[in-house]
C-alpha positions in Angstrom: 41.3 77.8 -25.8 41.6 74.8 -23.8 42.2 75.1 -20.1 45.8 73.8 -18.6 45.7 70.7 -17.1 45.7 70.8 -13.5 48.6 69.6 -11.2 48.7 67.5 -8.0 50.6 67.9 -5.4 52.3 64.5 -4.4 49.6 64.7 -1.2 46.8 64.8 -3.2 48.0 62.2 -5.5 48.5 59.7 -2.5 44.7 60.8 -1.3 43.8 59.9 -5.1 44.9 56.3 -5.2 43.9 55.9 -1.8 40.2 56.6 -2.8 40.7 54.4 -5.7 41.8 52.0 -3.1 39.1 51.7 -0.9 36.3 52.2 -3.6 37.7 48.6 -5.0 37.6 47.7 -1.5 33.5 48.4 -1.4 32.9 47.0 -4.9 34.6 43.9 -3.7 33.1 43.7 -0.4 29.5 44.3 -2.2 30.2 41.8 -4.9 30.8 38.8 -2.1 27.6 40.1 0.1 25.8 39.5 -3.2 27.2 36.4 -4.0 26.4 35.3 -0.2 22.4 36.7 -0.9 22.1 34.6 -3.8 23.7 31.5 -2.4 21.4 31.8 0.7 18.6 32.3 -1.8 19.5 29.1 -3.9 20.1 27.0 -0.7 16.6 25.7 0.2 16.0 25.3 -3.5 19.1 23.0 -4.0 18.1 21.4 -0.9 14.5 20.8 -2.0 15.8 19.5 -5.0 18.3 16.7 -3.6 15.6 16.0 -1.2 13.4 15.0 -3.9 16.2 12.8 -5.9 16.7 10.8 -3.0 13.2 10.4 -2.2 13.1 8.9 -5.9 16.3 7.2 -5.4 14.5 5.5 -2.1 11.0 4.8 -3.9 13.0 2.9 -7.0 14.9 1.1 -4.2 12.2 0.1 -2.1 10.2 -1.2 -5.7 13.1 -3.2 -6.5 13.6 -4.7 -3.4 9.9 -5.7 -3.3 10.1 -7.2 -6.9 11.2 -11.1 -7.9 11.8 -12.6 -11.2 10.2 -15.9 -11.7 11.3 -17.7 -14.9 11.0 -21.1 -16.0 7.4 -21.3 -15.6 5.2 -23.8 -17.3 3.5 -22.6 -20.7 0.0 -24.1 -19.4 0.5 -21.7 -16.0 -1.9 -18.8 -15.5 -1.6 -15.8 -13.9 -3.6 -17.0 -11.2 -1.6 -20.0 -10.8 1.5 -18.0 -10.3 -0.5 -15.4 -7.4 -2.1 -18.6 -6.0 2.0 -19.9 -5.6 3.5 -16.8 -4.3 0.5 -15.1 -2.0 1.5 -17.0 1.1 4.5 -15.0 1.4 2.8 -11.6 1.4 0.2 -9.7 -0.6 1.4 -9.2 -3.8 0.8 -6.1 -5.7 1.3 -6.6 -9.3 2.3 -9.9 -11.5 3.6 -9.0 -15.1 3.8 -12.4 -16.9 5.2 -11.6 -20.2 3.4 -12.4 -23.5 3.8 -13.5 -26.7 1.3 -12.5 -29.2 2.3 -15.1 -31.9 1.5 -18.0 -29.7 -0.8 -16.7 -27.6 1.1 -17.9 -24.6 3.3 -16.3 -22.2 7.2 -16.5 -22.4 7.8 -18.4 -19.6 9.1 -15.7 -17.2 7.2 -13.4 -15.2 7.5 -10.4 -12.4 6.3 -10.6 -9.3 5.8 -7.5 -7.0 5.1 -7.6 -3.6 4.1 -4.8 -1.1 6.6 -5.6 1.3 10.8 -5.8 0.9 10.3 -9.1 3.6 7.9 -10.8 1.4 9.6 -10.8 -1.9 12.5 -12.0 0.2 11.0 -15.0 1.7 10.0 -15.9 -1.8 13.1 -15.5 -3.1 14.8 -18.0 -0.3 12.0 -20.7 -0.6 10.4 -21.0 -4.1 13.9 -20.7 -6.2 14.7 -24.5 -7.4 10.9 -25.2 -6.5 8.4 -27.6 -8.4 5.6 -25.6 -10.1 3.1 -27.1 -13.0 5.6 -29.5 -13.5 9.0 -27.6 -13.8 11.4 -26.5 -11.3 11.0 -22.8 -11.1 14.0 -20.6 -11.3 13.8 -16.9 -8.6 15.5 -14.2 -8.6 16.1 -10.3 -8.5 15.6 -7.9 -11.2 19.0 -6.9 -13.4 18.5 -3.4 -12.7 18.9 -4.1 -8.8 22.8 -4.0 -8.5 22.3 0.0 -9.3 20.4 0.9 -6.7 22.5 -1.7 -4.1 24.1 1.9 -2.4 20.8 3.0 -1.3 19.1 -0.7 -0.6 22.4 -1.2 1.4 21.2 2.6 3.6 17.6 1.0 3.8 19.0 -2.1 5.3 21.2 -0.4 7.5 18.1 1.7 9.0 16.3 -1.4 9.8 19.4 -2.7 11.5 18.7 -0.2 14.7 15.0 -2.3 15.3 14.5 -5.4 16.6 11.4 -6.2 14.0 10.2 -9.3 12.3 8.0 -9.8 9.3 4.8 -12.5 9.7 3.6 -13.7 6.8 0.6 -15.9 6.0 -1.5 -15.1 8.8 -4.7 -16.7 9.1 -7.6 -14.2 8.9 -9.5 -15.2 12.4 -6.0 -14.6 14.0 -6.0 -11.1 16.2 -2.8 -8.9 17.3 -3.4 -10.6 21.0 -3.3 -14.2 19.4 0.1 -13.2 18.0 1.3 -11.6 21.2 0.5 -15.2 23.0 2.6 -17.2 20.3 5.8 -15.2 20.1 6.1 -13.6 23.5 7.8 -16.9 24.3 10.9 -15.6 22.3 11.0 -12.3 24.5 9.2 -9.1 25.6 7.0 -7.9 22.7 6.7 -4.1 22.5 4.2 -3.7 19.8 2.1 -6.1 17.5 0.8 -4.5 14.5 -1.5 -6.2 11.8 -1.6 -4.5 8.3 -5.3 -3.0 8.5 -7.5 -4.4 5.5 -9.8 -1.7 4.2 -12.9 -3.7 5.5 -12.9 -2.9 9.5 -11.9 -5.7 11.9 -10.0 -7.5 9.3 -6.5 -7.1 8.1 -4.2 -8.2 5.3 -2.5 -11.3 6.1 1.0 -10.0 7.6 2.4 -8.4 10.5 5.2 -6.7 11.7 6.3 -7.7 15.5 9.0 -5.7 17.5 11.3 -7.3 20.1 13.6 -6.0 22.9 16.6 -7.7 21.7 18.1 -8.8 18.7 18.6 -12.4 19.9 14.9 -12.4 20.3 14.4 -11.9 16.9 16.5 -14.5 15.8 15.2 -17.0 17.9 11.7 -16.3 16.8 12.5 -16.5 13.3 14.5 -20.2 14.0 11.9 -21.0 15.7 8.3 -19.6 14.1 9.1 -20.1 10.2 6.9 -22.2 8.2 5.2 -23.1 12.1 1.7 -24.2 11.4 -0.8 -21.7 13.3 -4.6 -22.0 12.1 -3.9 -24.3 9.7 -1.3 -21.7 7.4 2.1 -22.1 7.6 3.9 -19.1 9.1 6.5 -17.1 6.5 8.6 -15.2 9.4 12.2 -13.3 8.6 13.6 -10.4 10.3 12.3 -7.3 9.2 14.4 -5.3 5.9 13.7 -2.0 6.3 12.3 0.4 9.2 9.2 1.4 10.4 7.1 3.4 7.6 10.2 3.7 5.1 9.2 5.8 2.0 7.1 3.4 -0.1 6.1 1.4 2.8 2.1 0.1 3.4 0.1 3.4 5.0 -1.4 2.8 8.3 1.6 1.3 9.9 2.6 3.7 12.8 6.0 4.5 13.7 8.1 2.4 16.4 11.2 3.6 18.1 14.2 1.9 18.7 13.3 -0.4 22.2 15.8 -1.9 24.8 14.8 -3.6 27.8 15.6 -7.2 29.4 13.6 -10.0 27.6 11.7 -12.6 29.5 12.2 -15.8 27.7 10.0 -18.7 28.3 10.6 -21.3 25.3 7.5 -23.1 26.3 4.9 -20.6 26.1 4.9 -21.1 22.3 3.9 -24.6 22.2 1.3 -24.0 25.1 0.0 -21.2 23.1 -0.5 -22.0 19.6 -3.0 -25.2 19.8 -5.2 -22.3 22.0 -4.9 -19.8 18.8 -5.6 -22.9 16.6 -8.2 -24.2 18.8 -10.3 -20.8 18.2 -9.7 -20.6 14.8 -11.7 -24.2 14.4 -14.5 -22.8 16.7 -15.1 -19.6 15.2 -15.1 -21.7 11.1 -17.7 -24.3 12.8 -20.1 -21.9 14.1 -19.7 -20.0 11.5 -20.4 -23.0 9.1 -23.5 -24.7 10.6 -26.0 -22.6 9.5 -27.9 -22.7 12.2 -28.3 -18.8 12.5 -31.8 -17.7 12.1 -32.4 -15.0 9.4 -29.4 -15.1 7.6 -30.4 -16.4 4.5 -32.6 -13.4 4.5 -29.8 -10.8 4.6 -28.3 -9.1 1.5 -24.3 -10.2 2.0 -24.1 -12.9 -0.5 -25.0 -15.2 1.1 -22.4 -15.4 3.8 -21.3 -14.5 6.6 -18.1 -13.2 5.9 -18.4 -9.6 6.3 -19.5 -9.8 10.0 -16.7 -10.0 12.9 -16.8 -13.2 14.5 -16.5 -12.0 18.2 -17.8 -12.7 21.1 -18.7 -15.7 20.9 -22.3 -17.3 19.4 -23.8 -14.7 21.4 -22.0 -11.7 20.0 -22.4 -13.4 15.9 -26.2 -13.1 16.9 -26.2 -9.6 18.0 -24.2 -8.1 15.2 -27.1 -10.5 12.4 -29.1 -8.4 14.9 -27.8 -5.1 14.1 -27.1 -6.1 10.3 -30.8 -7.0 9.7 -32.0 -3.4 11.5 -29.4 -1.7 9.4 -30.7 -3.2 6.4 -34.0 -2.3 7.1 -33.0 1.9 8.3 -31.2 1.9 4.6 -34.4 0.7 3.0 -36.7 3.2 4.7 -34.2 5.8 3.6 -33.9 4.9 0.4 -37.5 4.6 -0.6 -38.5 8.2 1.3 -35.6 9.8 -0.8 -36.8 8.3 -3.3 -40.4 9.9 -2.4 -39.2 13.6 -1.5 -38.8 12.1 2.1 -42.5 13.0 2.9 -44.9 10.2 2.1 -44.9 6.7 3.1 -42.2 4.0 2.2 -42.6 0.8 3.9 -46.6 -0.1 4.1 -48.5 3.0 2.3 -48.7 5.2 5.2 -47.2 7.7 7.5 -46.9 5.0 10.3 -43.7 4.1 8.7 -42.1 7.4 8.7 -43.0 7.9 12.1 -41.4 4.4 12.9 -37.9 5.2 11.2 -36.7 7.3 14.7 -37.6 4.0 16.4 -35.8 1.8 14.2 -32.9 3.7 14.0 -32.8 3.6 18.1 -32.9 0.0 18.4 -30.5 -0.4 15.1 -28.4 1.8 17.2 -28.6 -0.2 20.3 -28.0 -3.4 18.8 -24.7 -2.2 16.4 -23.7 -0.8 19.7 -24.0 -3.9 21.7 -22.4 -5.9 18.7 -19.5 -3.7 18.4 -20.8 -2.5 15.2 -20.4 1.6 13.9 -23.0 4.0 14.2 -26.3 4.3 12.3 -27.4 7.0 10.2 -30.3 8.6 10.1 -32.4 8.7 7.5 -31.9 10.6 4.3 -28.5 10.5 4.9 -28.3 7.4 2.5 -27.9 3.9 2.8 -26.0 2.0 5.5 -23.3 -0.2 4.2 -23.3 -3.7 5.5 -20.4 -4.6 4.4 -17.7 -3.4 2.3 -19.0 -3.0 -1.4 -17.0 -3.6 -4.2 -15.2 -0.3 -6.0 -16.8 -1.7 -9.6 -20.0 -0.2 -7.9 -18.9 3.1 -6.7 -19.1 6.6 -7.9 -16.1 8.1 -9.8 -13.8 9.9 -6.9 -14.2 13.4 -8.1 -10.1 14.2 -7.6 -8.5 11.1 -8.3 -4.4 11.4 -8.2 -3.9 8.3 -11.0 -3.5 8.8 -14.3 -3.6 5.5 -17.2 -1.5 5.5 -19.7 -2.6 3.6 -22.7 -1.1 2.6 -26.6 2.8 3.5 -24.8 4.2 -0.1 -25.3 3.2 -3.8 -26.6 3.2 -6.3 -24.8 6.4 -7.7 -26.4 8.4 -4.7 -25.1 7.8 -5.1 -21.4 11.1 -5.5 -19.4 12.2 -5.1 -15.7 13.6 -1.3 -16.9 10.2 0.2 -18.1 8.6 1.0 -14.8 11.7 2.9 -14.1 11.6 4.7 -17.2 7.9 5.9 -16.6 8.5 6.7 -13.1 11.2 8.8 -14.1 9.4 10.9 -17.0 6.6 11.3 -14.7 8.1 12.4 -12.0 8.5 15.7 -14.5 5.5 16.5 -13.7 5.1 15.7 -9.5 6.0 13.0 -6.8 5.2 9.8 -8.3 4.2 7.6 -5.4 3.4 4.5 -7.4 3.8 2.9 -10.9 1.9 -0.3 -11.6 2.1 -2.3 -15.1 -1.4 -4.1 -15.8 -2.2 -6.8 -18.9 -5.5 -7.4 -19.9 -7.1 -9.3 -22.4 -9.3 -7.7 -24.7 -11.5 -9.3 -27.8 -8.3 -11.9 -27.7 -5.3 -9.6 -27.8 -2.8 -8.3 -24.3 -3.4 -4.4 -24.0 -0.9 -3.1 -22.0 -2.1 -0.1 -19.1 0.5 2.0 -17.1 -1.1 3.4 -14.1 0.5 6.6 -12.5 -0.4 7.2 -8.8 1.1 11.0 -8.2 0.8 12.4 -4.9 -1.8 15.4 -5.5 -4.3 15.4 -8.3 -3.6 18.2 -10.0 0.0 16.1 -11.1 -2.2 13.5 -12.3 -4.2 16.3 -14.3 -1.1 17.7 -15.6 1.0 14.7 -16.4 -2.5 13.9 -18.3 -2.4 17.1 -20.6 1.4 16.3 -21.5 1.5 13.0 -22.0 -2.2 13.0 -23.9 -1.5 12.6 -28.0 2.1 11.9 -27.6 4.1 10.6 -30.1 6.2 7.2 -27.8 8.0 4.9 -30.7 5.5 6.0 -33.8 2.4 5.0 -31.1 0.2 7.8 -30.0 0.0 7.8 -25.9 -3.7 7.8 -24.6 -3.8 9.2 -21.2 -6.6 9.5 -19.1 -7.4 9.9 -15.3 -8.5 6.7 -13.2 -10.4 6.2 -10.6 -8.8 6.5 -7.3 -10.6 3.7 -5.7 -10.4 1.1 -7.8 -6.8 1.8 -8.7 -6.5 1.5 -4.3 -8.7 -1.9 -4.9 -6.9 -3.6 -7.6 -9.2 -3.4 -10.1 -7.6 -2.4 -13.2 -9.7 -3.6 -16.1 -11.5 -0.9 -16.1 
């Protein structure tokens, strides 16, 4: 038998209605709290994605600022001749000379990529319409550059906060002190930064100088551009990027903006420049005199280019003596290693092994007098006299570089390829750099694409994903490339 329905009083009905409303309010609050928690949890991921996208855009814009299109090139010119014409403005990262497999000649245009945007702008300003190989070449920017105009404008605006100038085509024997003595005529210099080379004590031929005021930068640019210093014409312009922007040359420290009162003396540059030039000429004359004993017996390629010419003739002789002793220590260490470290190495007895500590001490003393680095102990490996070529170095165990072959043909190269490769490889990690290299193999032109990641596991991930992949009907070949050879610019391996 069905129970009769319970009838609620009016007060009870009101309480039920209030309870339902309260439950609905609690439910909406819980939903809002859950949405807020989800948004808070997703916010770091969203910010990270935005930061990665902005970084990639800045890297792409920086690369475009470093590229110059060169057209109307004589068909008789080679890549090394194009490099020779454009290298005075700054270090060149790569030259993409389009090749025609039918005529076996290039197509008359190329893309020159510098390591600094300032070098590219100087080349664009001074080489457009210049006579090269009997033809007036045409220089311009890549066609994809307008798409990156907002990011380029942002990079340029950031550089306005710094009173910096770029100086290219710096003589190899010039030092930061020499540049300071020449340029301080235009105002107080806060910092001089010569881009360091892989070989200690050398630079890469360009520098950044920071002044106190904008006017000092303008005066230095107008007066010193194409100024002959040490037999080389300086290329000077105001810096286009802030210190160490995304994609800039590593090893250049950050410089904060400066604000101080300059001290201008226009006559100082005229007095300092001849002194610096005379110093360079004296160093070249001492190096070419050939009167230094024992130089021919040293295994440095019959030249003293690996030695730092500092401290005058006495300093150079001390460096040669230290280098000779270091080489003897290296030979002793190698022979002892071959004989297990216990047998005699140089002379058929135990005297050579016993004499090693004294030889090392003498080498260390001579190296300290010459300003050289420390000398290693026997068994620790040979002590290098100068930097060895990357081809003789052992392959890097963990490389961040992957090489792609059979991806495009030479006639398919264009200024969009680099960006497309970077966008595709960004799926596997943070892409620092993309280099497109052409190489002649048995009369045919091969295109190699080098992608440099931040971490080795990212390069391995891209290799696994791209190796054997079909691209335009071709099977892509991907392999890890030696990091040392890539950094040294040896891309024909």
